[in-house]
C-alpha positions as CSV (number, residue, x, y, z in Angstrom):
1,M,-0.2,0.1,-0.1
2,T,1.2,3.3,-0.8
3,D,1.9,6.0,1.8
4,T,-1.1,8.1,1.4
5,A,-0.3,11.1,3.5
6,G,1.3,12.9,0.6
7,L,-1.2,11.9,-1.9
8,Q,-3.1,14.5,-4.0
9,E,-5.5,12.2,-5.6
10,P,-7.2,8.9,-4.4
11,E,-5.0,6.1,-4.7
12,N,-7.3,4.0,-6.7
13,R,-7.2,6.8,-9.5
14,L,-3.3,6.4,-9.9
15,S,-1.2,4.0,-12.1
16,P,1.1,1.6,-10.4
17,A,3.8,3.7,-12.0
18,T,2.5,6.8,-10.5
19,A,2.2,5.3,-6.9
20,D,5.6,3.8,-7.2
21,R,7.1,7.3,-8.0
22,H,5.4,8.4,-5.1
23,R,6.9,5.9,-2.8
24,A,10.5,6.9,-4.1
25,I,9.9,10.6,-3.7
26,A,8.5,10.1,-0.1
27,S,11.4,8.0,0.8
28,L,13.8,10.3,-0.8
29,Q,12.4,13.2,1.3
30,E,12.5,10.9,4.4
31,E,16.4,10.4,3.8
32,L,17.0,14.2,3.3
33,E,15.3,15.0,6.2
34,A,17.4,12.4,8.0
35,I,20.4,13.9,6.6
36,D,19.4,17.2,7.9
37,R,18.8,16.0,11.2
38,Y,22.0,14.1,11.6
39,D,24.1,17.4,10.4
40,Q,22.4,19.6,13.2
41,R,22.8,16.6,15.8
42,V,26.6,16.5,14.7
43,D,27.0,20.2,15.1
44,A,25.2,20.5,18.4
45,T,26.9,17.5,20.3
46,S,30.2,18.1,22.3
47,D,31.0,14.4,22.5
48,A,33.3,13.8,19.7
49,A,32.5,9.9,19.6
50,L,29.0,10.5,19.5
51,A,29.5,12.8,16.6
52,S,31.3,10.5,14.7
53,V,28.7,7.7,15.1
54,M,26.0,10.3,14.1
55,A,28.2,11.4,11.0
56,H,28.4,8.0,10.1
57,N,24.9,7.3,10.2
58,R,24.2,10.7,8.3
59,D,26.5,9.5,5.3
60,E,24.7,6.2,5.2
61,E,21.4,8.2,4.5
62,K,23.0,10.1,1.8
63,E,23.7,6.8,0.2
64,H,20.2,5.7,0.5
65,A,19.0,9.1,-1.0
66,A,21.2,8.5,-3.9
67,M,20.1,5.1,-4.6
68,L,16.5,6.4,-4.5
69,L,17.2,9.1,-7.2
70,E,18.9,6.8,-9.3
71,W,15.8,4.8,-9.4
72,L,13.8,7.9,-9.8
73,R,16.1,9.0,-12.7
74,R,15.5,5.3,-14.3
75,H,11.8,5.5,-14.1
76,D,11.3,9.4,-15.5
77,A,12.8,10.3,-18.8
78,V,12.2,14.0,-18.1
79,L,14.0,13.8,-14.8
80,E,16.8,11.8,-16.5
81,R,17.2,14.7,-19.1
82,D,17.1,17.4,-16.5
83,L,19.6,15.5,-14.3
84,R,21.9,15.0,-17.2
85,T,21.7,18.7,-17.9
86,Y,22.2,20.1,-14.4
87,L,24.2,17.5,-12.4
88,F,27.9,17.3,-12.4
89,T,28.6,20.6,-14.2
90,S,30.6,23.7,-13.2
91,A,28.7,26.4,-15.0
92,P,26.2,28.2,-12.7
93,V,23.0,26.2,-13.0
94,T,21.0,29.7,-14.0
95,E,23.5,29.9,-17.0
96,I,22.7,26.4,-18.0
97,E,18.9,26.9,-17.7
98,A,19.1,29.9,-20.0
99,E,21.1,28.1,-22.5
100,V,18.9,25.1,-22.4
101,E,15.8,27.5,-22.9
102,A,17.6,29.4,-25.8
103,K,18.6,26.2,-27.6
104,V,17.2,26.0,-31.2
105,P,15.5,22.9,-32.9
106,G,18.0,20.6,-34.4
107,D,20.7,21.2,-31.5
108,S,22.2,18.2,-30.0
109,G,20.7,19.5,-26.5
110,A,24.1,19.1,-24.9
111,P,25.1,22.1,-22.6
112,G,27.1,24.4,-24.5
113,T,26.1,23.5,-27.9
114,A,22.8,25.7,-28.2
115,G,22.9,27.3,-31.7
116,T,26.1,26.0,-32.7
117,F,24.9,23.0,-34.9
118,G,27.9,21.1,-33.1
119,V,30.8,22.8,-35.4
120,G,31.7,25.6,-32.7
121,S,32.1,29.2,-33.2
122,L,33.8,30.6,-36.3
123,K,33.5,34.2,-35.2
124,G,36.8,36.1,-36.0
125,E,38.2,33.5,-37.9
126,S,39.0,33.7,-41.8
127,L,38.0,31.0,-44.1
């Protein structure tokens, strides 16, 4: 049975795929909240041994969050596209967004190639 606390629509109206994504999203939220709680507790304690245990537990929650995010990526093509666009980049994300929004039909869609047709700039170069 789906965690119905966060459902916006009756569960019987949802496809199995939507219900599973809800489960994953709810679990991801819980993992991120646990990371935040552990971060605060690590900062607040004056006992180094306790801080070490809680930091270890926090990092386990990060692993769980990453696993859930990967499951979501594999089951949502739009999320996959957006993760591939924004994650593991060095440009400011707002610049990446502007570039993606400005791309013209026929572009490869890869960041940094909007409007270039994949051949790079010829500005200032003689032919």
